[in-house]
N, C-alpha and C positions, 0 to 999 in steps of 0.2 A: 363327247375324249373317242380318240379309237382307241382300242383294245387290242393289246398284245397277243391277241390265239386267233388271228388271222385263219376264214376262212376260203376254198376256192371261188362258191360266189365273190367275198367281198373283194379276189382277184381281178375274176373278171370283171367287174367294176372298172378297174385303175388304169385296161391296155386301152380305153380309147384316149383316156387321160394322159398315159406315153406316148404316145404316137404323136399325143399332140406335144407335146413340150417337151422330148425328151426320142429323138428320130435319128437314126447315122444319115448325116447328111453326105458319108465319101460316097464314092460310083465306084465296083457297083454296090447299091443301099443296099438293105433287107431292113431297110427300117431301123432300125434298133435293133429285134428280137436275137440275134447275138450281140450287142453290147449289152443288153443289161441281163443275157444268161451270164457274162465276160462277170459283169457291175456281178453280181450276186455270188458267184462262187469264188471272184478274190474277193469278196469282199464283206457281201451281206451275210453267206452263213456263218463268217467271225463274231457277226457282229451280237452275238443271241434271240436274233427277232426272227417273229417268224418271216419268212417270203411277202407277205404280203402288209404289213406294218410295214416293214423297208423298207416298199415304195413308193409305202404312203407317205413317213419321214420325209425322203427322199422331197416329190410331188413340192409337202409340203415346204423345204428349204427353200427350194426354187421357185414357187409365189413370196416366201422373204425375205430373199436374194433375189431381184432381177436382172440378173447381168448386163442383163440386152436397154434395158430402160436405164438402166448405172453409168455404160459407154453414152447410150443415144444423150445425158442427161452432160459430157461434157464434151458434148463437138461429137466423136469415137461413132461414125457411123458406118452404115456396108458402104461399100463404093470401087465402080470398077477401075476404077484411077486412081485413090488418094492413097499416100500412103498415112501412117501416123505413128507417132514417135512410139517405143516402144518404154521410153520413161514417162510420156503421155497418159499412156493406157494401163501401165504401174498407179503414176498417182491418181490417175479419177478412179481406183480402186480404193484403195487403199479409207477412203473417211465411212465407207460402208464394210472395209472386208480387215483391214487394217496390213498391217505388212509381211505380212505372210501368205500372201496369195504367191502364186506362179503364174504366170502368159508364160503358155507352151509353143512353140507354133511349130509346120512342118516346112517345110522348104523345100518350093514349088522348079527341082535342078532346070527345066531348058531355059528360069527368067530368069535363073537366081533369087526372086524374090521370097520372102521369109509372110506366111499368111497363119494371120491368127487360126488355132487349130482347137487349145483348152484355158478355163483357166485355174484351176489348184487353192479349192479353196478349202483347211480340216475343219473340220464339227467334231463338235463333245461327241466320247461314246453316253449317252441318251436320248442324242439328237437336235437333242435341244437350243443351240447354240455355236456359236464358228467361233473359232477360240484359235490358239497360235499354232501352226505349226509345231510338234516336237520334231522333226526334222527339215533344216529347210533346202528346196531344194530351188539352183539356180535355171534361169531361162534359158531357152537353148534358140530364142530368136535374133537377128540380127538390131541394129539400133533404130530400124525400117519397120513398120508391118500393113502389109495389106491382110486390110479388114475385110472381105469380099460376101456382096449377098447373094442372095437364095435365094428361089423360085418355091417355098411349100408344094404352085401347085407341080415341082418334077418332081412330089412323090408320091409311091400309089405306097400308100399312106390307109392300113386296113384296120374292121373296127371290128369292137367287144362281139361281135355273133358270131362273124369270122375267123377269128386271129384269138381269141382265149385262148382256146387248149394250146399255142404251141408255149406255153408258159407250162402245161403241166408235163407240157417234154425236158423240160429243167434235169440237171443232171439232179443223179437220185443223194443224193447230198443236200436238194432243197426241199426245208421242213414243212409241208403245207398237211392243216389239217382238214380234210372230207370229212 
């Protein structure tokens, strides 16, 4: 069982998993570091959990809800040429995640295409289950959405040996047991 009073050593052990499952694939990429900091400072500090527990639960939820597999099992796979109906993407998510997911896109202005960017889900305050979101957002996607592939080899992924100290540099609001 994960304890809620994490240590710096425990946090260091999470870095490789964070790089593997929570990278930033936008360009230029900082490989997730800034995103982790932003998520922690925006949501994590309000959670009542320390940083280690918060990110452990995040990774556990990622394993529980494998969005890529959900989409693939419904014929929605990364493609440079195919577009998918937004309705098909949303319908693929409903059996596992319910009706309150929100698909977010970014738009490539030079092509006018909508590209799958995020899938929002809501989680109970104890982080144990997926819940209906208290405030329902609307999707900003068009009716057709691109789900573009990426090659993880294009990312410069660090390791716990050389990157764990970056977690220490997070804002002063971070509660770490050291």
